[in-house]
All heavy atoms as TSV, in Angstrom:
chain	resi	resn	atom	element	x	y	z
A	1	ARG	N	N	29.571	-29.749	4.277
A	1	ARG	CA	C	30.831	-30.462	4.327
A	1	ARG	C	C	31.796	-29.621	5.151
A	1	ARG	O	O	31.998	-28.446	4.864
A	1	ARG	CB	C	31.356	-30.657	2.898
A	1	ARG	CG	C	32.467	-31.655	2.782
A	1	ARG	CD	C	32.834	-31.900	1.316
A	1	ARG	NE	N	31.853	-32.692	0.609
A	1	ARG	CZ	C	31.810	-34.018	0.607
A	1	ARG	NH1	N	32.695	-34.697	1.300
A	1	ARG	NH2	N	30.900	-34.664	-0.077
A	2	VAL	N	N	32.384	-30.248	6.182
A	2	VAL	CA	C	33.298	-29.521	7.065
A	2	VAL	C	C	34.537	-30.367	7.361
A	2	VAL	O	O	34.514	-31.587	7.219
A	2	VAL	CB	C	32.633	-29.137	8.409
A	2	VAL	CG1	C	31.457	-28.221	8.190
A	2	VAL	CG2	C	32.211	-30.357	9.187
A	3	ALA	N	N	35.597	-29.685	7.780
A	3	ALA	CA	C	36.805	-30.346	8.271
A	3	ALA	C	C	36.979	-29.932	9.726
A	3	ALA	O	O	36.698	-28.789	10.095
A	3	ALA	CB	C	38.033	-29.934	7.459
A	4	VAL	N	N	37.425	-30.851	10.543
A	4	VAL	CA	C	37.705	-30.565	11.949
A	4	VAL	C	C	39.162	-30.143	12.050
A	4	VAL	O	O	40.042	-30.785	11.465
A	4	VAL	CB	C	37.431	-31.812	12.824
A	4	VAL	CG1	C	37.847	-31.570	14.258
A	4	VAL	CG2	C	35.964	-32.204	12.734
A	5	ILE	N	N	39.425	-29.074	12.795
A	5	ILE	CA	C	40.788	-28.580	12.984
A	5	ILE	C	C	41.111	-28.643	14.470
A	5	ILE	O	O	40.347	-28.177	15.304
A	5	ILE	CB	C	40.939	-27.139	12.459
A	5	ILE	CG1	C	40.603	-27.101	10.965
A	5	ILE	CG2	C	42.356	-26.623	12.721
A	5	ILE	CD1	C	40.567	-25.714	10.379
A	6	GLU	N	N	42.278	-29.233	14.781
A	6	GLU	CA	C	42.697	-29.417	16.176
A	6	GLU	C	C	44.200	-29.198	16.246
A	6	GLU	O	O	44.899	-29.303	15.235
A	6	GLU	CB	C	42.320	-30.842	16.616
A	6	GLU	CG	C	42.615	-31.187	18.049
A	6	GLU	CD	C	41.788	-30.392	19.030
A	6	GLU	OE1	O	40.695	-30.826	19.404
A	6	GLU	OE2	O	42.273	-29.315	19.455
A	7	ASP	N	N	44.711	-28.898	17.430
A	7	ASP	CA	C	46.145	-28.674	17.564
A	7	ASP	C	C	46.944	-29.974	17.595
A	7	ASP	O	O	47.922	-30.131	16.867
A	7	ASP	CB	C	46.469	-27.801	18.774
A	7	ASP	CG	C	45.910	-28.345	20.080
A	7	ASP	OD1	O	45.141	-29.334	20.050
A	7	ASP	OD2	O	46.235	-27.785	21.138
A	8	VAL	N	N	46.522	-30.928	18.427
A	8	VAL	CA	C	47.272	-32.175	18.622
A	8	VAL	C	C	46.302	-33.345	18.622
A	8	VAL	O	O	45.188	-33.236	19.120
A	8	VAL	CB	C	48.029	-32.140	19.973
A	8	VAL	CG1	C	48.735	-33.457	20.234
A	8	VAL	CG2	C	49.027	-30.987	20.005
A	9	ILE	N	N	46.753	-34.475	18.059
A	9	ILE	CA	C	45.973	-35.705	18.145
A	9	ILE	C	C	46.818	-36.770	18.840
A	9	ILE	O	O	48.006	-36.923	18.550
A	9	ILE	CB	C	45.500	-36.200	16.761
A	9	ILE	CG1	C	44.588	-37.423	16.906
A	9	ILE	CG2	C	46.666	-36.478	15.836
A	9	ILE	CD1	C	43.920	-37.846	15.619
A	10	THR	N	N	46.190	-37.454	19.782
A	10	THR	CA	C	46.828	-38.584	20.457
A	10	THR	C	C	46.091	-39.851	20.034
A	10	THR	O	O	46.517	-40.535	19.107
A	10	THR	CB	C	46.825	-38.394	21.986
A	10	THR	OG1	O	47.449	-37.143	22.294
A	10	THR	CG2	C	47.602	-39.508	22.682
A	11	THR	N	N	44.972	-40.128	20.658
A	11	THR	CA	C	44.172	-41.300	20.274
A	11	THR	C	C	43.033	-40.937	19.330
A	11	THR	O	O	42.418	-41.810	18.738
A	11	THR	CB	C	43.567	-41.990	21.504
A	11	THR	OG1	O	42.657	-41.080	22.140
A	11	THR	CG2	C	44.644	-42.429	22.484
A	12	GLY	N	N	42.737	-39.650	19.237
A	12	GLY	CA	C	41.658	-39.199	18.362
A	12	GLY	C	C	40.310	-39.103	19.044
A	12	GLY	O	O	39.325	-38.722	18.411
A	13	GLY	N	N	40.233	-39.411	20.327
A	13	GLY	CA	C	38.965	-39.434	21.034
A	13	GLY	C	C	38.184	-38.130	20.976
A	13	GLY	O	O	36.987	-38.121	20.701
A	14	SER	N	N	38.842	-37.021	21.219
A	14	SER	CA	C	38.122	-35.744	21.225
A	14	SER	C	C	37.677	-35.360	19.824
A	14	SER	O	O	36.576	-34.819	19.638
A	14	SER	CB	C	38.964	-34.634	21.861
A	14	SER	OG	O	40.170	-34.448	21.170
A	15	ILE	N	N	38.499	-35.649	18.827
A	15	ILE	CA	C	38.099	-35.357	17.452
A	15	ILE	C	C	36.907	-36.213	17.064
A	15	ILE	O	O	35.959	-35.733	16.427
A	15	ILE	CB	C	39.279	-35.569	16.474
A	15	ILE	CG1	C	40.357	-34.515	16.721
A	15	ILE	CG2	C	38.800	-35.529	15.021
A	15	ILE	CD1	C	41.617	-34.699	15.904
A	16	LEU	N	N	36.919	-37.472	17.449
A	16	LEU	CA	C	35.803	-38.360	17.111
A	16	LEU	C	C	34.503	-37.917	17.770
A	16	LEU	O	O	33.431	-38.066	17.178
A	16	LEU	CB	C	36.146	-39.804	17.482
A	16	LEU	CG	C	37.198	-40.449	16.584
A	16	LEU	CD1	C	37.629	-41.801	17.141
A	16	LEU	CD2	C	36.693	-40.590	15.164
A	17	GLN	N	N	34.575	-37.349	18.970
A	17	GLN	CA	C	33.371	-36.812	19.608
A	17	GLN	C	C	32.789	-35.661	18.794
A	17	GLN	O	O	31.583	-35.580	18.600
A	17	GLN	CB	C	33.687	-36.337	21.032
A	17	GLN	CG	C	33.932	-37.452	22.006
A	17	GLN	CD	C	34.315	-36.928	23.385
A	17	GLN	OE1	O	34.689	-35.769	23.548
A	17	GLN	NE2	N	34.221	-37.795	24.381
A	18	VAL	N	N	33.658	-34.785	18.326
A	18	VAL	CA	C	33.219	-33.656	17.507
A	18	VAL	C	C	32.636	-34.162	16.190
A	18	VAL	O	O	31.586	-33.694	15.738
A	18	VAL	CB	C	34.377	-32.675	17.251
A	18	VAL	CG1	C	34.001	-31.622	16.219
A	18	VAL	CG2	C	34.812	-32.017	18.547
A	19	VAL	N	N	33.317	-35.117	15.567
A	19	VAL	CA	C	32.831	-35.688	14.304
A	19	VAL	C	C	31.438	-36.276	14.497
A	19	VAL	O	O	30.537	-36.037	13.674
A	19	VAL	CB	C	33.817	-36.754	13.772
A	19	VAL	CG1	C	33.198	-37.570	12.649
A	19	VAL	CG2	C	35.110	-36.094	13.310
A	20	GLU	N	N	31.242	-37.016	15.568
A	20	GLU	CA	C	29.934	-37.626	15.827
A	20	GLU	C	C	28.848	-36.553	15.979
A	20	GLU	O	O	27.762	-36.672	15.415
A	20	GLU	CB	C	29.993	-38.490	17.082
A	20	GLU	CG	C	28.681	-39.170	17.406
A	20	GLU	CD	C	28.759	-40.035	18.648
A	20	GLU	OE1	O	29.861	-40.361	19.107
A	20	GLU	OE2	O	27.674	-40.384	19.158
A	21	THR	N	N	29.151	-35.518	16.732
A	21	THR	CA	C	28.187	-34.436	16.936
A	21	THR	C	C	27.838	-33.758	15.613
A	21	THR	O	O	26.661	-33.506	15.312
A	21	THR	CB	C	28.744	-33.391	17.923
A	21	THR	OG1	O	28.981	-34.029	19.182
A	21	THR	CG2	C	27.782	-32.231	18.110
A	22	LEU	N	N	28.850	-33.463	14.816
A	22	LEU	CA	C	28.613	-32.806	13.528
A	22	LEU	C	C	27.811	-33.697	12.587
A	22	LEU	O	O	26.885	-33.224	11.906
A	22	LEU	CB	C	29.942	-32.397	12.886
A	22	LEU	CG	C	30.727	-31.310	13.631
A	22	LEU	CD1	C	32.114	-31.148	13.016
A	22	LEU	CD2	C	29.968	-29.993	13.632
A	23	ARG	N	N	28.152	-34.965	12.557
A	23	ARG	CA	C	27.421	-35.900	11.697
A	23	ARG	C	C	25.967	-36.054	12.162
A	23	ARG	O	O	25.073	-36.167	11.333
A	23	ARG	CB	C	28.133	-37.252	11.645
A	23	ARG	CG	C	29.402	-37.210	10.810
A	23	ARG	CD	C	30.120	-38.532	10.809
A	23	ARG	NE	N	31.246	-38.537	9.882
A	23	ARG	CZ	C	32.159	-39.487	9.825
A	23	ARG	NH1	N	32.071	-40.549	10.631
A	23	ARG	NH2	N	33.154	-39.412	8.960
A	24	ASP	N	N	25.751	-36.050	13.467
A	24	ASP	CA	C	24.392	-36.124	13.990
A	24	ASP	C	C	23.550	-34.935	13.541
A	24	ASP	O	O	22.327	-35.032	13.428
A	24	ASP	CB	C	24.389	-36.189	15.523
A	24	ASP	CG	C	24.841	-37.533	16.069
A	24	ASP	OD1	O	24.926	-38.512	15.283
A	24	ASP	OD2	O	25.124	-37.606	17.286
A	25	GLU	N	N	24.202	-33.814	13.274
A	25	GLU	CA	C	23.513	-32.610	12.804
A	25	GLU	C	C	23.381	-32.579	11.279
A	25	GLU	O	O	22.916	-31.592	10.713
A	25	GLU	CB	C	24.247	-31.361	13.292
A	25	GLU	CG	C	24.189	-31.174	14.797
A	25	GLU	CD	C	22.770	-31.019	15.320
A	25	GLU	OE1	O	21.963	-30.326	14.661
A	25	GLU	OE2	O	22.464	-31.585	16.387
A	26	GLY	N	N	23.826	-33.649	10.621
A	26	GLY	CA	C	23.668	-33.755	9.181
A	26	GLY	C	C	24.833	-33.270	8.347
A	26	GLY	O	O	24.754	-33.238	7.113
A	27	LEU	N	N	25.926	-32.894	8.991
A	27	LEU	CA	C	27.096	-32.427	8.253
A	27	LEU	C	C	27.946	-33.614	7.797
A	27	LEU	O	O	27.951	-34.674	8.420
A	27	LEU	CB	C	27.927	-31.498	9.124
A	27	LEU	CG	C	27.201	-30.214	9.543
A	27	LEU	CD1	C	27.997	-29.486	10.610
A	27	LEU	CD2	C	26.970	-29.320	8.353
A	28	VAL	N	N	28.672	-33.414	6.733
A	28	VAL	CA	C	29.581	-34.432	6.203
A	28	VAL	C	C	30.983	-34.093	6.691
A	28	VAL	O	O	31.505	-33.016	6.407
A	28	VAL	CB	C	29.545	-34.459	4.657
A	28	VAL	CG1	C	30.560	-35.454	4.122
A	28	VAL	CG2	C	28.142	-34.785	4.169
A	29	VAL	N	N	31.584	-35.019	7.429
A	29	VAL	CA	C	32.943	-34.824	7.959
A	29	VAL	C	C	33.804	-35.973	7.453
A	29	VAL	O	O	33.567	-37.127	7.798
A	29	VAL	CB	C	32.960	-34.802	9.500
A	29	VAL	CG1	C	34.363	-34.491	10.006
A	29	VAL	CG2	C	31.948	-33.815	10.047
A	30	GLU	N	N	34.788	-35.646	6.639
A	30	GLU	CA	C	35.679	-36.672	6.087
A	30	GLU	C	C	37.145	-36.387	6.369
A	30	GLU	O	O	37.993	-37.224	6.103
A	30	GLU	CB	C	35.470	-36.785	4.572
A	30	GLU	CG	C	34.071	-37.240	4.198
A	30	GLU	CD	C	33.821	-37.231	2.704
A	30	GLU	OE1	O	34.561	-36.535	1.969
A	30	GLU	OE2	O	32.889	-37.928	2.271
A	31	ASP	N	N	37.457	-35.198	6.887
A	31	ASP	CA	C	38.851	-34.798	7.078
A	31	ASP	C	C	39.048	-34.112	8.422
A	31	ASP	O	O	38.175	-33.380	8.887
A	31	ASP	CB	C	39.287	-33.826	5.975
A	31	ASP	CG	C	39.241	-34.462	4.608
A	31	ASP	OD1	O	40.184	-35.205	4.286
A	31	ASP	OD2	O	38.265	-34.229	3.876
A	32	ALA	N	N	40.216	-34.359	9.016
A	32	ALA	CA	C	40.641	-33.661	10.225
A	32	ALA	C	C	42.058	-33.154	9.980
A	32	ALA	O	O	42.897	-33.872	9.432
A	32	ALA	CB	C	40.603	-34.576	11.435
A	33	ILE	N	N	42.301	-31.928	10.394
A	33	ILE	CA	C	43.597	-31.291	10.214
A	33	ILE	C	C	44.173	-30.996	11.589
A	33	ILE	O	O	43.496	-30.406	12.432
A	33	ILE	CB	C	43.448	-29.987	9.409
A	33	ILE	CG1	C	42.790	-30.282	8.064
A	33	ILE	CG2	C	44.802	-29.297	9.230
A	33	ILE	CD1	C	42.234	-29.059	7.368
A	34	VAL	N	N	45.403	-31.435	11.814
A	34	VAL	CA	C	46.063	-31.182	13.098
A	34	VAL	C	C	47.472	-30.663	12.854
A	34	VAL	O	O	48.072	-30.906	11.807
A	34	VAL	CB	C	46.139	-32.451	13.982
A	34	VAL	CG1	C	44.752	-32.983	14.295
A	34	VAL	CG2	C	46.994	-33.525	13.361
A	35	PHE	N	N	47.988	-29.955	13.842
A	35	PHE	CA	C	49.374	-29.511	13.749
A	35	PHE	C	C	50.324	-30.672	14.056
A	35	PHE	O	O	51.263	-30.930	13.333
A	35	PHE	CB	C	49.640	-28.344	14.713
A	35	PHE	CG	C	51.089	-27.947	14.732
A	35	PHE	CD1	C	51.650	-27.313	13.645
A	35	PHE	CD2	C	51.888	-28.246	15.817
A	35	PHE	CE1	C	52.997	-26.977	13.643
A	35	PHE	CE2	C	53.231	-27.910	15.827
A	35	PHE	CZ	C	53.788	-27.270	14.732
A	36	LEU	N	N	50.049	-31.418	15.147
A	36	LEU	CA	C	50.965	-32.470	15.578
A	36	LEU	C	C	50.235	-33.789	15.819
A	36	LEU	O	O	49.276	-33.849	16.583
A	36	LEU	CB	C	51.669	-32.056	16.884
A	36	LEU	CG	C	52.684	-33.057	17.437
A	36	LEU	CD1	C	53.887	-33.194	16.504
A	36	LEU	CD2	C	53.128	-32.639	18.830
A	37	ASP	N	N	50.716	-34.831	15.161
A	37	ASP	CA	C	50.234	-36.194	15.389
A	37	ASP	C	C	51.210	-36.866	16.341
A	37	ASP	O	O	52.375	-37.073	16.003
A	37	ASP	CB	C	50.173	-36.956	14.060
A	37	ASP	CG	C	49.736	-38.406	14.204
A	37	ASP	OD1	O	49.472	-38.857	15.338
A	37	ASP	OD2	O	49.670	-39.089	13.167
A	38	ARG	N	N	50.731	-37.189	17.538
A	38	ARG	CA	C	51.595	-37.821	18.539
A	38	ARG	C	C	51.841	-39.301	18.244
A	38	ARG	O	O	52.583	-39.964	18.975
A	38	ARG	CB	C	51.000	-37.649	19.934
A	38	ARG	CG	C	51.021	-36.171	20.343
A	38	ARG	CD	C	50.531	-35.972	21.734
A	38	ARG	NE	N	51.424	-36.653	22.673
A	38	ARG	CZ	C	51.102	-36.865	23.932
A	38	ARG	NH1	N	49.945	-36.477	24.405
A	38	ARG	NH2	N	51.943	-37.483	24.732
A	39	GLU	N	N	51.244	-39.812	17.179
A	39	GLU	CA	C	51.467	-41.191	16.713
A	39	GLU	C	C	51.129	-42.228	17.792
A	39	GLU	O	O	51.877	-43.177	18.010
A	39	GLU	CB	C	52.901	-41.375	16.226
A	39	GLU	CG	C	53.256	-40.465	15.067
A	39	GLU	CD	C	54.687	-40.569	14.632
A	39	GLU	OE1	O	55.593	-40.223	15.434
A	39	GLU	OE2	O	54.905	-41.001	13.495
A	40	GLN	N	N	49.963	-42.052	18.422
A	40	GLN	CA	C	49.536	-42.988	19.463
A	40	GLN	C	C	48.174	-43.576	19.126
A	40	GLN	O	O	47.355	-43.815	20.007
A	40	GLN	CB	C	49.535	-42.294	20.824
A	40	GLN	CG	C	50.932	-41.913	21.262
A	40	GLN	CD	C	50.963	-41.265	22.636
A	40	GLN	OE1	O	49.947	-40.871	23.193
A	40	GLN	NE2	N	52.152	-41.156	23.195
A	41	GLY	N	N	47.948	-43.819	17.840
A	41	GLY	CA	C	46.741	-44.509	17.417
A	41	GLY	C	C	45.636	-43.639	16.849
A	41	GLY	O	O	44.643	-44.153	16.333
A	42	GLY	N	N	45.778	-42.347	16.926
A	42	GLY	CA	C	44.736	-41.449	16.450
A	42	GLY	C	C	44.438	-41.579	14.970
A	42	GLY	O	O	43.270	-41.605	14.567
A	43	ARG	N	N	45.474	-41.668	14.164
A	43	ARG	CA	C	45.272	-41.769	12.713
A	43	ARG	C	C	44.422	-42.993	12.372
A	43	ARG	O	O	43.475	-42.914	11.599
A	43	ARG	CB	C	46.617	-41.840	11.980
A	43	ARG	CG	C	46.482	-41.950	10.459
A	43	ARG	CD	C	47.843	-41.950	9.783
A	43	ARG	NE	N	48.583	-40.729	10.013
A	43	ARG	CZ	C	48.465	-39.633	9.280
A	43	ARG	NH1	N	47.629	-39.591	8.265
A	43	ARG	NH2	N	49.190	-38.555	9.551
A	44	GLU	N	N	44.730	-44.121	12.959
A	44	GLU	CA	C	43.988	-45.361	12.699
A	44	GLU	C	C	42.552	-45.272	13.216
A	44	GLU	O	O	41.613	-45.725	12.555
A	44	GLU	CB	C	44.711	-46.554	13.323
A	44	GLU	CG	C	44.005	-47.875	13.134
A	44	GLU	CD	C	43.830	-48.293	11.682
A	44	GLU	OE1	O	44.577	-47.821	10.817
A	44	GLU	OE2	O	42.908	-49.096	11.409
A	45	ASN	N	N	42.378	-44.709	14.397
A	45	ASN	CA	C	41.030	-44.564	14.948
A	45	ASN	C	C	40.157	-43.679	14.063
A	45	ASN	O	O	38.978	-43.980	13.845
A	45	ASN	CB	C	41.086	-44.023	16.377
A	45	ASN	CG	C	41.666	-45.025	17.345
A	45	ASN	OD1	O	41.611	-46.235	17.115
A	45	ASN	ND2	N	42.234	-44.533	18.433
A	46	LEU	N	N	40.712	-42.602	13.557
A	46	LEU	CA	C	39.959	-41.739	12.644
A	46	LEU	C	C	39.660	-42.473	11.339
A	46	LEU	O	O	38.553	-42.381	10.801
A	46	LEU	CB	C	40.713	-40.447	12.350
A	46	LEU	CG	C	40.873	-39.450	13.493
A	46	LEU	CD1	C	41.556	-38.185	12.980
A	46	LEU	CD2	C	39.570	-39.111	14.153
A	47	ARG	N	N	40.637	-43.210	10.828
A	47	ARG	CA	C	40.443	-43.946	9.579
A	47	ARG	C	C	39.265	-44.903	9.703
A	47	ARG	O	O	38.419	-44.988	8.811
A	47	ARG	CB	C	41.704	-44.714	9.188
A	47	ARG	CG	C	41.586	-45.392	7.811
A	47	ARG	CD	C	42.657	-46.435	7.591
A	47	ARG	NE	N	42.567	-47.543	8.531
A	47	ARG	CZ	C	41.661	-48.525	8.479
A	47	ARG	NH1	N	40.733	-48.538	7.552
A	47	ARG	NH2	N	41.669	-49.487	9.376
A	48	ARG	N	N	39.191	-45.595	10.838
A	48	ARG	CA	C	38.076	-46.533	11.047
A	48	ARG	C	C	36.724	-45.819	11.062
A	48	ARG	O	O	35.700	-46.421	10.749
A	48	ARG	CB	C	38.271	-47.317	12.347
A	48	ARG	CG	C	39.295	-48.435	12.210
A	48	ARG	CD	C	39.214	-49.414	13.373
A	48	ARG	NE	N	39.554	-48.810	14.642
A	48	ARG	CZ	C	40.769	-48.819	15.191
A	48	ARG	NH1	N	41.762	-49.428	14.561
A	48	ARG	NH2	N	40.991	-48.262	16.351
A	49	ALA	N	N	36.725	-44.544	11.416
A	49	ALA	CA	C	35.479	-43.763	11.444
A	49	ALA	C	C	35.235	-43.035	10.122
A	49	ALA	O	O	34.311	-42.238	10.011
A	49	ALA	CB	C	35.530	-42.754	12.587
A	50	GLY	N	N	36.092	-43.306	9.121
A	50	GLY	CA	C	35.910	-42.675	7.814
A	50	GLY	C	C	36.425	-41.256	7.728
A	50	GLY	O	O	35.964	-40.470	6.892
A	51	VAL	N	N	37.408	-40.917	8.578
A	51	VAL	CA	C	37.973	-39.571	8.588
A	51	VAL	C	C	39.448	-39.650	8.228
A	51	VAL	O	O	40.205	-40.416	8.832
A	51	VAL	CB	C	37.801	-38.905	9.976
A	51	VAL	CG1	C	38.421	-37.517	9.989
A	51	VAL	CG2	C	36.335	-38.849	10.372
A	52	ARG	N	N	39.869	-38.847	7.244
A	52	ARG	CA	C	41.279	-38.771	6.859
A	52	ARG	C	C	41.988	-37.753	7.743
A	52	ARG	O	O	41.487	-36.652	7.949
A	52	ARG	CB	C	41.413	-38.318	5.399
A	52	ARG	CG	C	41.006	-39.354	4.386
A	52	ARG	CD	C	41.194	-38.813	2.963
A	52	ARG	NE	N	40.330	-37.669	2.727
A	52	ARG	CZ	C	39.097	-37.740	2.189
A	52	ARG	NH1	N	38.604	-38.919	1.848
A	52	ARG	NH2	N	38.380	-36.663	1.998
A	53	LEU	N	N	43.158	-38.126	8.239
A	53	LEU	CA	C	43.946	-37.220	9.068
A	53	LEU	C	C	45.014	-36.550	8.220
A	53	LEU	O	O	45.753	-37.220	7.491
A	53	LEU	CB	C	44.609	-37.977	10.224
A	53	LEU	CG	C	45.489	-37.115	11.126
A	53	LEU	CD1	C	44.658	-36.063	11.858
A	53	LEU	CD2	C	46.253	-37.981	12.108
A	54	HIS	N	N	45.105	-35.231	8.350
A	54	HIS	CA	C	46.141	-34.440	7.693
A	54	HIS	C	C	46.932	-33.751	8.807
A	54	HIS	O	O	46.399	-32.880	9.488
A	54	HIS	CB	C	45.527	-33.393	6.761
A	54	HIS	CG	C	44.563	-33.983	5.777
A	54	HIS	ND1	N	44.978	-34.520	4.578
A	54	HIS	CD2	C	43.215	-34.128	5.836
A	54	HIS	CE1	C	43.910	-34.959	3.936
A	54	HIS	NE2	N	42.835	-34.742	4.674
A	55	ALA	N	N	48.165	-34.192	9.017
A	55	ALA	CA	C	48.993	-33.637	10.091
A	55	ALA	C	C	50.136	-32.826	9.493
A	55	ALA	O	O	50.785	-33.264	8.541
A	55	ALA	CB	C	49.554	-34.759	10.952
A	56	CYS	N	N	50.375	-31.648	10.063
A	56	CYS	CA	C	51.509	-30.837	9.627
A	56	CYS	C	C	52.824	-31.521	9.972
A	56	CYS	O	O	53.790	-31.430	9.222
A	56	CYS	CB	C	51.458	-29.465	10.286
A	56	CYS	SG	S	50.037	-28.476	9.806
A	57	MET	N	N	52.827	-32.226	11.116
A	57	MET	CA	C	54.054	-32.851	11.589
A	57	MET	C	C	53.707	-33.999	12.531
A	57	MET	O	O	52.693	-33.950	13.218
A	57	MET	CB	C	54.892	-31.804	12.336
A	57	MET	CG	C	56.205	-32.289	12.882
A	57	MET	SD	S	57.164	-30.949	13.669
A	57	MET	CE	C	57.616	-30.003	12.240
A	58	THR	N	N	54.559	-35.016	12.545
A	58	THR	CA	C	54.427	-36.092	13.524
A	58	THR	C	C	55.442	-35.858	14.635
A	58	THR	O	O	56.415	-35.106	14.458
A	58	THR	CB	C	54.682	-37.472	12.904
A	58	THR	OG1	O	56.059	-37.531	12.483
A	58	THR	CG2	C	53.744	-37.746	11.734
A	59	VAL	N	N	55.245	-36.518	15.758
A	59	VAL	CA	C	56.175	-36.367	16.860
A	59	VAL	C	C	57.560	-36.886	16.460
A	59	VAL	O	O	58.584	-36.321	16.864
A	59	VAL	CB	C	55.635	-37.033	18.154
A	59	VAL	CG1	C	55.730	-38.533	18.093
A	59	VAL	CG2	C	56.324	-36.477	19.375
A	60	THR	N	N	57.613	-37.910	15.624
A	60	THR	CA	C	58.901	-38.419	15.133
A	60	THR	C	C	59.626	-37.356	14.325
A	60	THR	O	O	60.834	-37.122	14.517
A	60	THR	CB	C	58.689	-39.678	14.269
A	60	THR	OG1	O	58.059	-40.689	15.066
A	60	THR	CG2	C	60.005	-40.211	13.731
A	61	GLN	N	N	58.915	-36.684	13.440
A	61	GLN	CA	C	59.524	-35.595	12.652
A	61	GLN	C	C	59.993	-34.456	13.539
A	61	GLN	O	O	61.058	-33.876	13.312
A	61	GLN	CB	C	58.528	-35.085	11.612
A	61	GLN	CG	C	58.198	-36.076	10.531
A	61	GLN	CD	C	57.013	-35.649	9.684
A	61	GLN	OE1	O	56.068	-35.032	10.176
A	61	GLN	NE2	N	57.061	-35.983	8.410
A	62	LEU	N	N	59.207	-34.146	14.556
A	62	LEU	CA	C	59.581	-33.063	15.484
A	62	LEU	C	C	60.878	-33.398	16.196
A	62	LEU	O	O	61.787	-32.562	16.263
A	62	LEU	CB	C	58.459	-32.845	16.498
A	62	LEU	CG	C	58.722	-31.803	17.583
A	62	LEU	CD1	C	58.934	-30.428	16.981
A	62	LEU	CD2	C	57.600	-31.793	18.591
A	63	TRP	N	N	60.976	-34.614	16.719
A	63	TRP	CA	C	62.204	-34.990	17.444
A	63	TRP	C	C	63.415	-35.002	16.530
A	63	TRP	O	O	64.516	-34.625	16.944
A	63	TRP	CB	C	62.043	-36.329	18.150
A	63	TRP	CG	C	61.167	-36.232	19.358
A	63	TRP	CD1	C	60.014	-36.900	19.583
A	63	TRP	CD2	C	61.349	-35.379	20.494
A	63	TRP	NE1	N	59.462	-36.517	20.782
A	63	TRP	CE2	C	60.262	-35.583	21.373
A	63	TRP	CE3	C	62.312	-34.436	20.841
A	63	TRP	CZ2	C	60.126	-34.895	22.583
A	63	TRP	CZ3	C	62.168	-33.753	22.058
A	63	TRP	CH2	C	61.087	-33.991	22.899
A	64	LYS	N	N	63.241	-35.403	15.285
A	64	LYS	CA	C	64.359	-35.372	14.327
A	64	LYS	C	C	64.783	-33.938	14.038
A	64	LYS	O	O	65.962	-33.661	13.877
A	64	LYS	CB	C	63.963	-36.086	13.031
A	64	LYS	CG	C	63.918	-37.585	13.149
A	64	LYS	CD	C	63.558	-38.239	11.829
A	64	LYS	CE	C	63.477	-39.735	11.981
A	64	LYS	NZ	N	63.055	-40.385	10.724
A	65	ALA	N	N	63.812	-33.045	13.983
A	65	ALA	CA	C	64.107	-31.644	13.667
A	65	ALA	C	C	64.849	-30.937	14.808
A	65	ALA	O	O	65.679	-30.071	14.557
A	65	ALA	CB	C	62.813	-30.910	13.356
A	66	VAL	N	N	64.530	-31.311	16.045
A	66	VAL	CA	C	65.176	-30.649	17.180
A	66	VAL	C	C	66.359	-31.439	17.713
A	66	VAL	O	O	67.070	-30.964	18.594
A	66	VAL	CB	C	64.175	-30.365	18.326
A	66	VAL	CG1	C	63.081	-29.431	17.867
A	66	VAL	CG2	C	63.617	-31.633	18.921
A	67	GLY	N	N	66.528	-32.672	17.171
A	67	GLY	CA	C	67.533	-33.623	17.563
A	67	GLY	C	C	68.817	-33.095	18.000
A	67	GLY	O	O	69.676	-33.365	18.631
């Protein structure tokens, strides 16, 4: 059982490639952890693949913080 860790998610494409590779090797991947969710569809794309996204911050939160 593993979690994928990435800095930023946009559409989730690169994370999904890693998830597919890991699953092909027999590992269980259900979670991805990112620092920043750019809120451009990645969360939904991961959800459809059975992966929960855990983001430290969204781009909306970032802009509010530096506002």
